[in-house]
FINU-498510 format. One record per residue (C-alpha): residue in three letters; z, x, y; residue number from 0. Coordinates in Angstrom, 3 decimals. Layout:
residues N
SITE residu        w        u        v num
SITE    Ala        Z        X        Y NUM
...
END
This chain:
residues 255
SITE residu        w        u        v num
SITE    Unk   -9.999  -10.889   12.570   0
SITE    Unk   -8.616  -10.187    9.109   1
SITE    Unk  -10.546  -10.878    5.927   2
SITE    Unk  -10.031  -10.104    2.237   3
SITE    Unk   -7.573   -7.305    1.621   4
SITE    Unk   -7.047   -6.888    5.363   5
SITE    Unk   -5.884  -10.486    5.673   6
SITE    Unk   -3.318   -9.840    2.963   7
SITE    Unk   -2.019   -6.767    4.773   8
SITE    Unk   -1.928   -8.582    8.113   9
SITE    Unk    0.141  -11.443    6.711  10
SITE    Unk    2.774   -9.152    5.283  11
SITE    Unk    3.513   -5.498    5.868  12
SITE    Unk    3.704   -3.897    2.424  13
SITE    Unk    4.226   -0.218    1.780  14
SITE    Unk    1.414    1.355   -0.216  15
SITE    Unk    2.602    2.973   -3.430  16
SITE    Unk    0.838    5.118   -5.992  17
SITE    Unk   -0.013    3.119   -9.100  18
SITE    Unk    1.016    4.689  -12.386  19
SITE    Unk   -1.259    4.719  -15.442  20
SITE    Unk    0.364    3.786  -18.747  21
SITE    Unk   -1.875    4.328  -21.785  22
SITE    Unk   -1.609    1.720  -24.528  23
SITE    Unk   -1.868    3.404  -27.941  24
SITE    Unk   -2.451    0.317  -30.078  25
SITE    Unk   -6.129    1.088  -30.699  26
SITE    Unk   -5.264    4.642  -31.730  27
SITE    Unk   -2.815    3.224  -34.263  28
SITE    Unk   -5.473    0.781  -35.462  29
SITE    Unk   -7.799    3.679  -36.327  30
SITE    Unk   -4.972    5.455  -38.153  31
SITE    Unk   -4.026    2.366  -40.121  32
SITE    Unk   -7.614    1.793  -41.260  33
SITE    Unk   -7.400    4.782  -43.605  34
SITE    Unk   -3.673    5.167  -44.153  35
SITE    Unk   -2.045    8.518  -43.679  36
SITE    Unk   -1.416    9.920  -40.219  37
SITE    Unk   -4.822   10.625  -38.709  38
SITE    Unk   -4.890   10.392  -35.773  39
SITE    Unk   -1.265   11.421  -35.299  40
SITE    Unk    0.135    8.835  -32.900  41
SITE    Unk    2.959   11.052  -31.656  42
SITE    Unk    0.555   13.891  -30.891  43
SITE    Unk   -1.812   11.544  -29.065  44
SITE    Unk    1.130   10.351  -26.951  45
SITE    Unk    1.993   13.957  -26.077  46
SITE    Unk   -1.627   14.715  -25.259  47
SITE    Unk   -2.041   11.637  -23.060  48
SITE    Unk    0.953   12.766  -21.016  49
SITE    Unk   -0.389   16.333  -20.835  50
SITE    Unk   -3.731   14.951  -19.614  51
SITE    Unk   -2.070   13.014  -16.791  52
SITE    Unk   -0.869    9.665  -18.170  53
SITE    Unk    2.346    8.584  -16.464  54
SITE    Unk    3.503    6.315  -19.248  55
SITE    Unk    2.910    5.259  -22.844  56
SITE    Unk    2.710    1.596  -23.886  57
SITE    Unk    2.861    0.142  -27.396  58
SITE    Unk    2.807   -3.415  -28.680  59
SITE    Unk    4.164   -3.683  -32.228  60
SITE    Unk    3.061   -7.019  -33.696  61
SITE    Unk    4.628   -8.775  -36.711  62
SITE    Unk    1.663   -7.941  -38.976  63
SITE    Unk    1.890   -4.256  -37.866  64
SITE    Unk   -1.896   -3.971  -37.638  65
SITE    Unk   -1.526   -1.684  -34.634  66
SITE    Unk    1.626    0.250  -33.810  67
SITE    Unk    4.180   -0.200  -36.583  68
SITE    Unk    7.919   -0.703  -36.297  69
SITE    Unk    8.552    2.732  -37.836  70
SITE    Unk    6.481    4.340  -35.056  71
SITE    Unk    8.987    3.287  -32.413  72
SITE    Unk   11.804    5.808  -33.066  73
SITE    Unk    9.270    8.638  -33.294  74
SITE    Unk    7.564    7.707  -30.034  75
SITE    Unk   10.924    7.107  -28.365  76
SITE    Unk   11.775   10.748  -29.048  77
SITE    Unk    8.472   12.310  -27.953  78
SITE    Unk    7.519   10.339  -24.811  79
SITE    Unk    8.709   12.227  -21.755  80
SITE    Unk    7.193   10.072  -18.994  81
SITE    Unk    7.886    6.342  -19.325  82
SITE    Unk    7.998    4.419  -22.579  83
SITE    Unk    7.033    0.736  -22.410  84
SITE    Unk    7.333   -1.549  -25.435  85
SITE    Unk    5.542   -4.905  -25.256  86
SITE    Unk    6.045   -7.858  -27.535  87
SITE    Unk    7.172  -11.360  -28.281  88
SITE    Unk   10.985  -11.435  -28.046  89
SITE    Unk   11.726  -12.491  -31.609  90
SITE    Unk   15.084  -11.474  -33.013  91
SITE    Unk   13.575   -8.630  -35.036  92
SITE    Unk   11.670   -7.347  -31.993  93
SITE    Unk   14.774   -7.432  -29.811  94
SITE    Unk   16.833   -5.659  -32.464  95
SITE    Unk   14.223   -2.901  -32.579  96
SITE    Unk   14.034   -2.535  -28.799  97
SITE    Unk   17.809   -2.493  -28.424  98
SITE    Unk   18.168    0.101  -31.178  99
SITE    Unk   15.577    2.394  -29.554 100
SITE    Unk   15.763    1.514  -25.863 101
SITE    Unk   12.568    2.206  -23.904 102
SITE    Unk   12.455    2.582  -20.161 103
SITE    Unk   10.730   -0.804  -19.912 104
SITE    Unk   10.299   -3.805  -22.177 105
SITE    Unk    7.448   -6.178  -21.347 106
SITE    Unk    8.016   -9.629  -22.829 107
SITE    Unk    4.782  -11.289  -23.974 108
SITE    Unk    4.483  -14.823  -25.412 109
SITE    Unk    2.187  -13.826  -28.290 110
SITE    Unk    1.873  -15.983  -31.364 111
SITE    Unk    1.907  -13.961  -34.612 112
SITE    Unk   -1.737  -14.940  -35.151 113
SITE    Unk   -2.894  -13.797  -31.683 114
SITE    Unk   -5.769  -11.321  -31.713 115
SITE    Unk   -4.684  -10.024  -28.307 116
SITE    Unk   -2.468  -11.156  -25.440 117
SITE    Unk   -4.366  -13.890  -23.632 118
SITE    Unk   -1.834  -15.715  -21.488 119
SITE    Unk    1.536  -15.365  -19.843 120
SITE    Unk    4.945  -17.028  -19.836 121
SITE    Unk    5.739  -20.249  -18.094 122
SITE    Unk    8.805  -18.814  -16.410 123
SITE    Unk    9.917  -22.250  -15.249 124
SITE    Unk    9.731  -23.964  -18.630 125
SITE    Unk   11.269  -21.043  -20.546 126
SITE    Unk   13.765  -20.012  -17.879 127
SITE    Unk   16.910  -20.349  -19.995 128
SITE    Unk   15.523  -18.447  -22.990 129
SITE    Unk   14.031  -15.654  -20.893 130
SITE    Unk   17.192  -15.286  -18.818 131
SITE    Unk   19.216  -14.804  -22.009 132
SITE    Unk   16.778  -12.219  -23.368 133
SITE    Unk   16.616  -10.413  -20.024 134
SITE    Unk   20.397  -10.192  -19.848 135
SITE    Unk   20.547   -8.771  -23.375 136
SITE    Unk   18.010   -6.064  -22.520 137
SITE    Unk   19.743   -5.241  -19.248 138
SITE    Unk   22.927   -4.576  -21.196 139
SITE    Unk   21.032   -1.742  -22.892 140
SITE    Unk   19.813   -0.377  -19.566 141
SITE    Unk   16.207   -1.516  -20.132 142
SITE    Unk   13.953   -2.596  -17.270 143
SITE    Unk   12.455   -6.026  -18.015 144
SITE    Unk    8.917   -7.076  -17.124 145
SITE    Unk    7.537  -10.550  -17.835 146
SITE    Unk    3.856  -10.990  -18.698 147
SITE    Unk    2.595  -13.915  -16.587 148
SITE    Unk   -0.592  -15.585  -15.438 149
SITE    Unk   -1.490  -14.916  -11.777 150
SITE    Unk    0.413  -17.832  -10.262 151
SITE    Unk    2.944  -17.222   -7.435 152
SITE    Unk    5.215  -19.915   -8.888 153
SITE    Unk    5.553  -17.849  -12.039 154
SITE    Unk    6.488  -14.817   -9.933 155
SITE    Unk    9.268  -16.807   -8.256 156
SITE    Unk   10.374  -18.066  -11.655 157
SITE    Unk   10.590  -14.512  -12.979 158
SITE    Unk   12.802  -13.558  -10.041 159
SITE    Unk   15.173  -16.444  -10.778 160
SITE    Unk   15.383  -15.302  -14.401 161
SITE    Unk   16.562  -11.864  -13.337 162
SITE    Unk   13.499   -9.870  -14.407 163
SITE    Unk   12.806   -6.559  -12.707 164
SITE    Unk    9.014   -6.801  -12.726 165
SITE    Unk    6.122   -9.043  -13.650 166
SITE    Unk    2.927   -7.947  -15.339 167
SITE    Unk   -0.063   -9.977  -14.191 168
SITE    Unk   -2.551  -10.952  -16.905 169
SITE    Unk   -5.899   -9.620  -15.690 170
SITE    Unk   -8.199  -11.018  -18.385 171
SITE    Unk   -9.636  -13.745  -16.172 172
SITE    Unk   -9.965  -11.287  -13.289 173
SITE    Unk  -12.035   -8.986  -15.519 174
SITE    Unk  -14.316  -11.838  -16.566 175
SITE    Unk  -14.904  -12.983  -12.967 176
SITE    Unk  -15.101   -9.589  -11.283 177
SITE    Unk  -18.837   -8.958  -11.632 178
SITE    Unk  -19.667  -12.454  -10.343 179
SITE    Unk  -17.290  -12.734   -7.382 180
SITE    Unk  -14.765   -9.921   -6.814 181
SITE    Unk  -13.112  -11.696   -3.899 182
SITE    Unk  -12.504  -14.875   -5.839 183
SITE    Unk  -11.429  -12.904   -8.906 184
SITE    Unk   -8.686  -11.091   -7.011 185
SITE    Unk   -7.415  -13.935   -4.805 186
SITE    Unk   -4.659  -15.286   -7.063 187
SITE    Unk   -3.493  -11.748   -7.860 188
SITE    Unk   -3.183  -10.957   -4.159 189
SITE    Unk   -1.068  -14.079   -3.676 190
SITE    Unk    1.168  -12.985   -6.544 191
SITE    Unk    1.473   -9.483   -5.105 192
SITE    Unk    2.574  -10.949   -1.794 193
SITE    Unk    5.138  -13.174   -3.511 194
SITE    Unk    6.442  -10.254   -5.597 195
SITE    Unk    6.940   -8.230   -2.406 196
SITE    Unk    8.667  -11.177   -0.726 197
SITE    Unk   11.196  -11.731   -3.524 198
SITE    Unk   11.678   -8.064   -4.395 199
SITE    Unk    9.979   -7.820   -7.801 200
SITE    Unk    8.042   -4.843   -9.108 201
SITE    Unk    4.401   -5.505   -9.922 202
SITE    Unk    2.484   -4.396  -13.030 203
SITE    Unk   -0.879   -5.524  -14.383 204
SITE    Unk   -2.892   -5.297  -17.549 205
SITE    Unk   -5.599   -6.620  -19.867 206
SITE    Unk   -9.307   -5.738  -19.767 207
SITE    Unk   -8.990   -3.423  -16.787 208
SITE    Unk  -11.674   -0.748  -17.021 209
SITE    Unk  -13.683    1.862  -15.128 210
SITE    Unk  -15.759   -0.840  -13.415 211
SITE    Unk  -13.064   -3.174  -12.126 212
SITE    Unk   -9.940   -1.026  -11.764 213
SITE    Unk  -10.513    0.551   -8.340 214
SITE    Unk  -11.034   -2.796   -6.564 215
SITE    Unk   -7.974   -4.245   -8.262 216
SITE    Unk   -5.686   -1.360   -7.331 217
SITE    Unk   -7.027   -1.190   -3.768 218
SITE    Unk   -6.420   -4.909   -3.280 219
SITE    Unk   -2.766   -4.819   -4.412 220
SITE    Unk   -1.004   -2.077   -2.430 221
SITE    Unk    2.361   -2.691   -4.140 222
SITE    Unk    0.944   -2.361   -7.673 223
SITE    Unk    3.402   -0.131   -9.534 224
SITE    Unk    1.736    0.258  -12.916 225
SITE    Unk   -1.308   -0.654  -14.961 226
SITE    Unk   -1.297   -0.621  -18.760 227
SITE    Unk   -4.720    0.104  -20.249 228
SITE    Unk   -5.610    0.610  -23.890 229
SITE    Unk   -8.759   -0.923  -25.352 230
SITE    Unk  -11.161    0.108  -22.595 231
SITE    Unk   -9.610    3.537  -22.098 232
SITE    Unk   -9.700    4.460  -25.790 233
SITE    Unk  -13.267    3.127  -26.040 234
SITE    Unk  -14.317    5.246  -23.057 235
SITE    Unk  -12.666    8.265  -24.656 236
SITE    Unk  -15.181    8.072  -27.521 237
SITE    Unk  -17.861    9.057  -25.001 238
SITE    Unk  -16.017   11.059  -22.353 239
SITE    Unk  -13.130   12.590  -24.287 240
SITE    Unk   -9.498   11.598  -23.876 241
SITE    Unk   -8.558   14.184  -21.253 242
SITE    Unk  -11.564   13.432  -19.064 243
SITE    Unk  -11.136    9.661  -19.454 244
SITE    Unk   -7.518    9.736  -18.330 245
SITE    Unk   -8.520   11.788  -15.297 246
SITE    Unk  -11.266    9.258  -14.502 247
SITE    Unk   -8.810    6.353  -14.571 248
SITE    Unk   -6.267    8.286  -12.511 249
SITE    Unk   -8.906    9.014   -9.857 250
SITE    Unk   -9.689    5.311   -9.552 251
SITE    Unk   -6.003    4.528   -9.024 252
SITE    Unk   -5.579    7.257   -6.427 253
SITE    Unk   -8.504    6.257   -4.183 254
END
């Protein structure tokens, strides 16, 4: 009899892959911006994260530039040697920036300019035409496209029809529910992982993943390609140090 994760694996044979850790540097940029100048040096932190074991660097330049700024992008594009992921709302100015300095991956997020943080995903059915046009434009520049979505299998199917390469599941609700009912918290994400495998989409995840809830999440989704973690990881680094913190997160992903 199959239950939980085992039921998922029994329904569909999915090859286990190693999940990559991409470190989001927005909170590092926030500290820098609070005093002006270049301390901490964002480019050096990116280099160090990679040296400490990060397998990617993520940034999310917002219109108010309170975190990573637009002028950080060409610098980071030159120094990141693993995988560079730029997140953001696909406004014309954002797309111009991404196309001028092509990252390995662009994650499209439906943020309003006033959003404190990303708190919901695309409706890939309602916005199909717009997202298909944006995806095609990014593909012309050789950029992998990931769509930030809520954990709903219909949205996964919609992303496939748009032509996206991956989806990134919003894990905020999972993080809030995890301590109360891990099985219930992960259920919709498991369904999305199964649908992504069925239609041939890569699977990413992010938002409020941390040292407490990451291992269960990664173990439950065997085809999870990448997690993007910033706020919790940088907060943990205040206590444990950046090198040690990255190793701690990597160990959780490799269990």
